[in-house]
C-alpha positions in Angstrom: -109.7 84.1 -221.7 -105.9 84.0 -222.1 -103.3 83.4 -219.1 -101.4 86.2 -219.9 -105.2 88.9 -221.1 -104.8 92.0 -218.9 -107.3 92.7 -216.1 -105.6 93.9 -214.0 -107.8 97.4 -213.6 -111.0 98.2 -215.2 -110.5 98.3 -218.4 -110.4 94.3 -218.7 -108.5 95.5 -222.3 -107.1 92.0 -221.9 -103.8 92.4 -224.0 -100.9 90.0 -223.6 -98.6 92.9 -222.3 -95.6 91.0 -223.5 -96.7 91.0 -226.6 -98.3 94.9 -227.4 -99.0 97.8 -224.9 -102.7 97.0 -222.7 -105.1 100.3 -223.2 -102.8 102.3 -221.4 -100.0 102.0 -222.9 -98.0 99.9 -220.8 -96.0 96.7 -221.7 -94.9 94.8 -218.7 -92.0 96.0 -217.4 -92.3 98.5 -214.8 -91.6 101.7 -216.5 -90.7 104.5 -213.6 -90.7 108.6 -215.4 -88.5 109.4 -212.0 -87.8 107.7 -208.1 -87.8 111.1 -206.4 -88.0 113.0 -202.4 -91.1 114.7 -203.3 -92.8 117.3 -200.2 -95.2 118.3 -202.8 -98.0 115.6 -201.0 -100.8 116.6 -198.1 -98.4 117.1 -194.5 -98.6 114.0 -193.0 -97.2 112.5 -196.1 -94.3 115.1 -196.2 -91.5 114.2 -198.1 -91.9 110.9 -199.0 -90.1 109.1 -201.7 -92.1 108.7 -204.7 -92.5 106.6 -207.4 -94.2 108.2 -210.4 -94.7 105.5 -212.7 -95.0 106.0 -216.2 -98.5 105.3 -218.6 -102.3 105.3 -216.5 -104.9 103.7 -217.7 -107.7 107.1 -217.4 -106.1 108.8 -220.1 -107.6 111.8 -218.1 -107.6 114.7 -221.4 -106.7 117.5 -218.5 -103.9 115.5 -216.9 -101.1 117.6 -214.6 -98.8 114.4 -216.0 -99.6 113.8 -218.5 -95.9 114.6 -220.3 -95.4 110.5 -217.7 -99.2 109.4 -218.2 -99.4 108.8 -222.1 -99.8 106.5 -223.7 -97.0 106.4 -226.2 -94.1 109.1 -224.2 -92.4 111.6 -226.3 -89.0 109.7 -227.4 -87.0 112.8 -224.6 -88.4 111.7 -221.8 -85.8 110.5 -218.4 -88.3 107.4 -218.5 -86.1 103.8 -217.9 -87.9 100.3 -217.1 -86.8 98.6 -214.7 -86.5 95.0 -212.8 -88.6 95.4 -209.0 -84.4 95.0 -207.2 -83.2 97.3 -209.3 -85.9 99.8 -208.6 -85.4 98.6 -204.7 -82.1 99.5 -205.3 -82.8 103.3 -206.7 -85.0 103.9 -203.7 -83.5 102.3 -200.8 -80.7 104.7 -199.9 -83.9 107.9 -200.4 -85.8 106.0 -198.0 -84.6 107.2 -194.8 -84.6 110.8 -196.0 -88.4 110.2 -196.0 -89.0 108.0 -192.6 -89.5 105.4 -194.7 -92.9 106.5 -196.3 -92.6 105.3 -200.0 -95.8 107.1 -202.9 -96.5 104.5 -205.8 -98.0 107.1 -207.7 -100.5 105.4 -211.2 -99.4 101.6 -210.4 -102.4 100.5 -211.1 -101.4 98.6 -214.6 -98.4 96.9 -212.5 -100.3 96.1 -209.7 -99.2 92.4 -210.1 -94.8 93.6 -209.8 -95.1 95.5 -206.9 -95.3 92.5 -204.4 -92.1 91.3 -205.9 -90.5 95.8 -205.9 -92.2 95.1 -201.5 -89.9 92.2 -201.4 -87.2 93.3 -202.8 -87.0 96.7 -199.8 -87.3 93.8 -197.7 -83.7 91.5 -198.7 -82.9 95.6 -198.9 -83.6 96.1 -195.2 -86.1 97.9 -196.1 -89.4 97.9 -194.4 -91.6 101.0 -196.1 -94.4 102.8 -195.5 -96.7 101.8 -198.4 -98.4 104.7 -199.7 -101.0 103.7 -202.9 -101.5 106.5 -205.0 -104.6 105.8 -207.2 -106.9 107.5 -210.0 -109.4 105.9 -208.1 -109.7 103.8 -211.4 -109.3 100.4 -210.0 -110.0 97.2 -209.7 -111.9 95.6 -206.2 -110.1 92.1 -207.4 -106.7 94.1 -208.0 -107.0 95.9 -205.1 -107.9 93.0 -202.8 -104.7 91.0 -203.9 -102.6 94.6 -202.0 -104.0 93.5 -199.1 -101.9 93.6 -196.3 -99.7 95.5 -198.3 -100.7 98.9 -199.3 -100.2 101.3 -196.2 -102.3 104.2 -196.4 -104.5 104.7 -199.6 -104.6 108.1 -201.0 -107.7 107.4 -204.0 -109.2 110.9 -205.9 -112.5 110.4 -206.4 -112.9 112.9 -209.2 -116.5 112.6 -210.3 -119.9 110.7 -210.0 -121.4 112.3 -213.2 -120.6 109.5 -216.0 -120.8 112.0 -218.5 -118.2 113.6 -217.5 -116.6 111.3 -216.7 -116.8 110.0 -220.6 -115.6 113.4 -221.9 -112.4 114.1 -219.5 -111.3 110.5 -219.4 -113.0 108.4 -221.3 -114.9 105.9 -217.9 -117.8 106.0 -218.2 -118.1 103.6 -215.4 -115.3 105.5 -212.8 -118.0 106.5 -210.5 -119.3 103.2 -209.8 -116.2 101.7 -210.0 -114.4 104.5 -208.4 -117.1 104.5 -205.2 -116.5 100.9 -205.3 -112.4 100.9 -204.9 -112.6 103.7 -201.9 -115.7 101.9 -200.1 -112.2 98.5 -200.8 -110.0 100.6 -200.0 -111.4 101.6 -196.5 -112.1 97.8 -195.3 -108.2 97.7 -195.6 -107.1 99.9 -193.7 -110.1 101.7 -191.6 -111.4 105.4 -193.3 -109.4 107.3 -190.7 -105.9 108.3 -190.6 -103.3 107.0 -188.1 -100.4 109.2 -187.2 -97.4 109.6 -185.6 -97.9 111.6 -182.0 -94.9 112.9 -181.7 -93.8 113.4 -185.8 -97.1 113.4 -186.9 -96.4 111.2 -190.0 -99.0 109.2 -191.2 -98.8 105.4 -190.8 -102.0 103.3 -191.7 -105.0 104.5 -193.1 -107.2 106.6 -195.9 -107.3 109.9 -197.7 -109.5 110.3 -200.2 -108.6 113.2 -202.7 -111.3 115.9 -205.0 -109.7 118.3 -207.8 -112.8 120.7 -208.2 -113.1 121.7 -212.1 -113.6 124.5 -213.9 -117.5 124.3 -214.8 -117.9 120.9 -213.1 -118.8 122.6 -209.3 -122.5 120.6 -209.6 -120.6 117.1 -209.6 -117.6 118.4 -207.1 -120.8 118.9 -204.3 -122.9 115.2 -205.4 -119.1 114.5 -204.9 -119.0 115.3 -201.2 -122.3 114.1 -201.1 -121.4 110.6 -201.3 -118.7 110.6 -199.1 -120.4 112.0 -196.3 -123.3 109.1 -197.1 -120.7 106.3 -196.8 -117.5 107.9 -194.3 -118.1 109.3 -190.8 -117.6 112.9 -192.4 -115.5 113.4 -189.2 -113.3 110.6 -189.2 -112.7 111.0 -193.3 -109.1 113.2 -193.7 -110.3 115.5 -196.8 -108.4 116.9 -199.2 -109.6 119.3 -201.0 -107.1 121.2 -204.4 -107.8 124.1 -206.3 -104.4 123.1 -208.1 -106.0 123.0 -211.3 -104.4 124.6 -214.7 -105.4 123.5 -218.6 -102.1 122.0 -219.2 -102.1 122.1 -222.7 -103.7 125.7 -225.2 -106.4 122.9 -227.3 -108.5 121.7 -224.9 -112.5 122.4 -224.6 -114.0 124.9 -222.9 -114.5 125.1 -219.6 -110.8 123.4 -218.8 -108.9 126.5 -220.9 -109.3 127.9 -217.4 -108.3 127.5 -213.9 -111.0 126.8 -211.3 -112.8 129.9 -210.6 -112.6 131.8 -206.4 -117.0 131.0 -206.6 -116.2 127.8 -207.6 -113.9 126.5 -205.2 -115.0 128.5 -202.8 -118.9 126.9 -202.8 -116.6 123.1 -202.7 -115.0 123.9 -199.3 -118.5 125.4 -197.4 -120.3 122.7 -198.8 -117.5 120.3 -196.8 -117.4 121.5 -193.7 -121.0 122.0 -193.9 -121.3 118.2 -194.4 -119.5 117.7 -191.2 -115.9 117.3 -192.7 -113.9 119.4 -190.1 -110.2 116.8 -190.9 -108.2 117.2 -193.9 -106.7 119.7 -196.4 -108.0 122.5 -198.8 -105.4 125.0 -201.1 -105.1 128.4 -201.9 -105.8 129.4 -205.4 -102.2 129.8 -206.3 -101.6 126.2 -206.4 -102.9 126.6 -209.4 -99.8 128.3 -210.5 -96.9 126.6 -208.2 -97.9 122.9 -208.8 -96.9 122.2 -212.8 -93.5 119.2 -212.9 -92.0 119.2 -216.1 -90.5 115.3 -216.0 -88.5 116.6 -219.5 -87.0 118.2 -217.4 -83.3 116.6 -216.4 -83.6 117.7 -212.7 -85.9 116.9 -210.6 -90.0 117.4 -211.8 -91.8 119.2 -209.1 -87.7 121.3 -208.9 -88.9 124.3 -209.9 -92.6 123.9 -208.4 -93.8 125.0 -205.0 -97.5 122.6 -203.9 -99.1 123.3 -201.3 -101.5 121.7 -199.2 -102.7 123.8 -196.5 
């Protein structure tokens, strides 16, 4: 395989991204849709300076950040290409407001440039706590290349059904890939979450997210069973999310509706019965509150009130 062939993510599309975009839609420069102080993450991660990278290797058909995750972006989006040093100069002034927390959101396709970005921040006198916010579809080789750079992993475990993963994310291998990735993340930073005893801010560890989807309760329960059998339930911080909403009108059933109270309650009850005592659950109104708009001229979450209580 040529040295320029991209194998950063499990797709291993082998694109020469200096010449054409990879499967994810990304070329070589880091394209960023927003650099902002964000307050919509889990409590130990609030506030955080989030870098919302453009493009994504999953291409989920229901993505809430679909404006910026698509292979081909709309021309009216404020997405720009940055060098690591230029991006660091935008991040550095914001970091004191987040206590040093820096979130890298959907960064797998730029993983080879992240060391240069963190190095550029160090040159500006910043030593951020790096939070790697991921859909879970990660190459273990790429994750190993980030060992020592990432302080906190914040992955999703979306599905354990290859059929659902294929239908919703074009990735039938997602269950195998994501479970392997979660184990590698835990190997690097541990399965617990370490927080400052005074501020409550996290500084090392793992938080696993699971978005409950309409009509997929059985698969959600399988995800919980897998987590309970591979981690220590009373040590793992689990974030169960109810914020799903249909981001566009042409989604097939059951993705054309929010998750129901009964569906979400079943998953939360199962988590409790399995011994998950650390973490967070959302109120169902989160489906109405968490609706980012990256096409707006201001903060993409300016008119939203994300909750994870």
